[in-house]
N, C-alpha and C positions, 0 to 999 in steps of 0.2 A: 307571311304566315301569321304574324302577330295581329295584323289588321282583321283577319277572319276571326281569331279568338276574341279580339276586342268586341267585334260586332255581335258575337254570340251572346254577350251579356245583355245587349239591347233586345235581342230575340227573347231572352229569358224574362226580363222584367216588364216587357211590354204587355205580357199576359195579365199582370197585376193591374196595370193602368186601365186596359180596355175592359176587363171583366169586373173588377171591383170598383174602381174609382168612377168610371164613365158610364157604363151601360147596364150591366146586369145587377150587381149587388146594390148599387145606389137606387135603382128603380124598384127593386124588391123591398128595400128598406122603406122607401116613401109610400109605396102602394099597399104592401102586405103587412109590414111591421107597424108603421105609424097609422096606415089606413086613410091617409089624407095626403095626396100628392103635393099640394101647396105647402102644408106644414112640414112634411117630410123633406121636401127640397130645402126649406129654410134650415132645418136641423143639420142636414148633410153639409150645407155650405158653411154654416157656423163652425162645425167640427173641422172642416178643411182649413178654415181660417185659424183656428186654435193650433192646429198642427203646424201651420206656417210660422206662427210665432215661436213655437218650440224649436223648429229647425233653424230659424233666423238667429235665435239666441245662442244655440249650441254649435251651429255649423262652422263659423270661423275658428273657434277654439279647437274643435275636432280636427279641422284641416291643418292648423298650425302644429298640433301635436303629431299628426301623421307625417309631416315634413321632417321631423327630427330623427326619424328612423328610416333607414333605406327601404325597408319593406312595410313601413307603417301604413301606407295607403291601401295596399292590397290586403293586408291583414285585417284592417278595419272594414274594408269592403266585404270580406268573407264573413265577419262576425255579424254585421248588420243585415246581410242577405239572409243568413240563417234565421235571425229573429223575425224578419219580414215574412219568411215562409211559414214559420210556426204560427204567428198570429193570424195570417191569412187563412190558414186551415181551420181556425176556430170560428169562422163565419158559419160553419156547418151547424153550430149549436144555436144560431139566431133564429128562433121559431117565429112564425107569422102571428105575433101577438104584441100588443102595446107593452106587455111586461118585459119585452126584450129590447125596448128602445135604447135604454142606457147601455146594455150589454153590447149591442151592435155598434153604437157610437164609440164606445171605449176601444173595441177591437179595431174599428176603422182608424181611430186616432193613433193607436200604437203601431198597427201594420203600416200605415201611411208614413209615420215618422221614420221608421226603420228603412222603408223604401227610399224616402227622400235623402236620408243621411247616407245610405249606400251610394246614391247617385253622385254625391259630392266627390267621393273617392274614385268612382268610375270615370267621371269627367276629367279628373286630374291626371288620369293615366293615358289620356289621348295622345299626348306628346311623346310617350314612351314607345309608341308603335307607328309613328308617322314622322314626316318631316314637313318643312314649311311649304314645299311644292305640292304635297298631296294631302295636307291635313283636312281640307274641305271634303275631298273624296272619301277619306277615311271616316270622318264624322257622318257624312251623308250616307255612306254605305251601311254604317251601323244602324242609323235610324231607319233606313230602308229595309234592312233585314228584320228589324223589330216589327215594322208594319206588315210586311208580307208574311213573316213568320207567324203572326197571330192568326192568319186566316185558317190554317189547319185546326187549331184549337177551338176557334169559333165554329167552324163547320162541324167538328166533332161534338161540341156542346149542343149545337142546334139539332143535329139529326140523330143523336143518341139520347140526349137528356131532356130536350124541350118538345119536339114535334111528336115522337112516338107515343102511343097510348100505354105501352108497356115499357117501363124504364128498367135498365140493368140494376142488379143488386137489390131488387125488390123495393126500390124507392117509391114512396107514395106521393103522387102528384097533388093530391088533395091537401097534403100538408106542406107542399112546396119543397119537398125534400130534393127533388131534381134540381131546382134552382139553387138551393142551399149547398148542393154538392159541387156546383160549378167552380166556386172559389177554391175548393180543395184540389180540383184539376189544375187550376191556375198555379196553386202553390207547388204542386208536383212538377209542373212544367218549369217553373222558375228554378227549382232546385236542380233539375236535370241539366238544363241548358246553361246555367251559370257556372257549374263546376268546371267545364273545360277551360273557360276563360280564367277563372281564379287559379286553377292548377298551373296553367301555362305561365301566367304572370308571376306566380310564386317561384317557379323553378327555371324559367327560360329567359327572363328579362333581367339585365344587369342594372342595379341601382347604385347611384353614387352616394358616397357619404356626404351629408350636408354639414359643412363647416361653419355655416352662418349661426352665430350664437345670439343674434339680436332678440331681445325680449319679444314675446308673442304679440302683445298689443302695440308695441312700437312698430313692429314689422307690418302689422295689419294697417295701421294708420299711414305708414310710408307708401303703401301700395295705392292709396287713394288721395293723399294730400301731401304736397310738397310746396308750401307757401301758397298754393292754389290747388284746385282740383286737377289731378293728373288725368291723362286720357283714360286710364282705367277707372278712375273715380267718376268721370262724366258718363262713361258707358254704363257703369253699375247703377248710377242714378236713373238713367233712362230705362234700363231694364227693370229696375225696381217697380216702375209704374206700369209698363206694358205687360209685365208678368202677372200683375193682379188680374187683368182681363183674361189672360191665357189660362190661369188656374180655374177661373169660373167656367170657361168653355170646356175644359177637360173634365172637371169634377162634376159639372151639372148637365152634360149633354143628354145622358139617358133619362134623368129625372125630368128634364124639360120636354123631351120627345114623348115620354109616356104621359106626363101631366097635361100638356097643352094639345098634343095631337093624338093622344090615345094609342101610342105604339105598344103592342104586346111584347112579352119576352122574346118570342120568336122573331117578330119584326125588328126588335132592337138588335138581335144577333145578326140578322141580314143587313141592317143598316151598318153595323160595325164591320162586317166583312167587306162590303163595298167601300166603306170609308178607308179601311186599311189598304185596299188595293190602290185607291186613288192617291193616298198619302205616300205609298211606295214610289209611285211615279214622280210626285212632287218633290220628295226629299232627294231622290237620285239626281234630278235636274238641278235642284238647289245646291247639292253638294258639288256638282260639276262646276256650276257658276261661281261657287265660293273660291275656287282656285283660279278663276279667270277675272272676276271683278270684285269690287269691295263688298265685304260682308255688310257694311253699313247700308249700301243700296238695297241689298236683298232684304234686310230687316225692315227698312222703310216701306218697300213695296208690299211686303207681307202685312204690315200694319194697316195700310190703306185697304187692302183686299179684305182683311178680317173685319175691319170696322164696317165696311159696306155689307158684309154678311150678317153682322149683328143687327143692323138696321132692317135688313130684309126679313130675317127670322122673327124679329119682335114686332114689326109693323105691317109688313106686306104679306108674308106667307100665311095661307089659310088652310091648305090641304097637306096631307101627308106627302104627296108627290113634290110639292113645292119645297117643303122642309127638307125632304130627302136630297133633292138637287142642291140645296144650299149647303147642306152638311158635306156634300162632296167637294164643294169649293173650299169650305173651311179646312177640310182634311188635306187638300192640296197644299195649302199655305202654312198650316200650323206646324207641321214637321219641319218645313224649311226654315221657319223663323227660330225654332229651337236649335236646329243644327247650326245655323249661321251665328247664333248667339254663342254657342259653345266654341265654335271656331274662332270667333273674334276674341273671346276671352283668353283662349290658349295662346294666341298670337301676341297678346299683351303681356304675358307673364314669362319670367325666367324659369328655367328648369327647377330650380330650388324653391320656387314660390308656387308651384302648381297646387299643392294641397291647401296652402293659405289662401291663394287666389280663388280657388273654387269654393273654399269655405265662404269667402266674401261674395262670390257669385251666387251661392245658395242663399246667403244672407240678403243680398239685394232682391232676390226673387221671392223672399219669404218675410222680410221684416215688416212689410206692409201687406203681406198676403191675406191677412185677416180683413183688410179693407174691402177687397173685391167681393169675397163670399159674404162678409157682413153686410155690405151695401145691398147685394143681390138678395140675400136672405131676408133682410129687413123690408126691402121694397116688395118682395114676393109676399111676405107675411101681411103687409098692410094693403097692398094693391093687387098684383097678379104676377104670374111668372113672366109674362111678356114685358111688363114694366121693369121687372127685376133684371131680365137679360139686357134690355135697352140701356140700363144704367151703366153697364161696363164700358160703353163707348167712350165715356169720359176718360177712362184710363188709357185707352188706345190713343185718343187724341193728344193727351198730355205726354204720353210716351213718345209719340211721333215728334212733337215739338222739341222735347229734350234731346232726342236722338240727333236732331239737326245740328246741335252744338258739339257733338262728339267728333273729334278729329278723324278725318277719313283715313282708314287703313289701306295700305297698298298690298293687295294680294296676301293679306294676313301676316305681313312682316310686322315686327314689333313697332308700335307707334311711339315716336319720341315724346 
């Protein structure tokens, strides 16, 4: 039962990612608020990078503090979820004018920070509702439910707020009120579907007292360095690099589709719907394989596939149909690599280190997170969105090389 409640949080927070970060709000910001897709894409990526720095700096400390209290992780998850919901709803006030550029970017920075901080504690609870024999399936099921669960909210947004000439609540399409209201829907969705998981983990999961009194920073260092890089340290270093590219793909997909291929809000929603359906299949398969073969092999395979897709989208694809097909391939692998990374990290950590470890996990995914968006934003600003996207292949290639040096895990058992 705990696995289902755990997965419900993925269902809840996926609405924020798909609507605000990737497809709808990002494209609205670039096209209608900034009025220049290329410049708007650069601003959005730079803000995502700044958020990454903030999460990287605060994540490990927050995770360590959460480990000190039996219910510390679930309590902080609850708090940060509420803050994310509140700030997401404020996108409604971001009017289609350059006067709202700073407002929209600040709201994006704050909502995204609280989203990412909440994910630290969510990931750290994976081990509480699974065991080493099914942890891959649990993680994969959660990601899969998140992807497939986004389809109803996307369909609702498309057929109720984007395509009709008459919009509910008297919203004015000429002022883009229908597009501005979609993040509010995402916020409500997030609030409703996160509550069952938070309530269940607060009252039905037993938490052990943590007797480890090791100072925070000493404990964090010990997780990654014991006279040399530990297996955890090697993995986090590799993930630090390939995550830079993943952040760009997730945060910049909608902006790229609208700016380079001219996708409209309605077409972006359709793209998102099909992408989530494909990702659902990919992450279920990846979750099953996580319990059968090494997470390392899955991660390496996904990196190769995603690198090929980046080259195709930036160099070869010329039509909407070609880009659409390529996004489907990206969607198949992007959920799998995220799930496999979470599973691998969980297997590397003791129960008492889950909060600290996933604080470092977030740190590794965010300490250089500014690098990907900064590089893409800068290359986009000076050259084009195509050159900007192509530049992230560097991070995938370096991540692949570093991942080769990570000790191979055996069906997610703890690596010595």
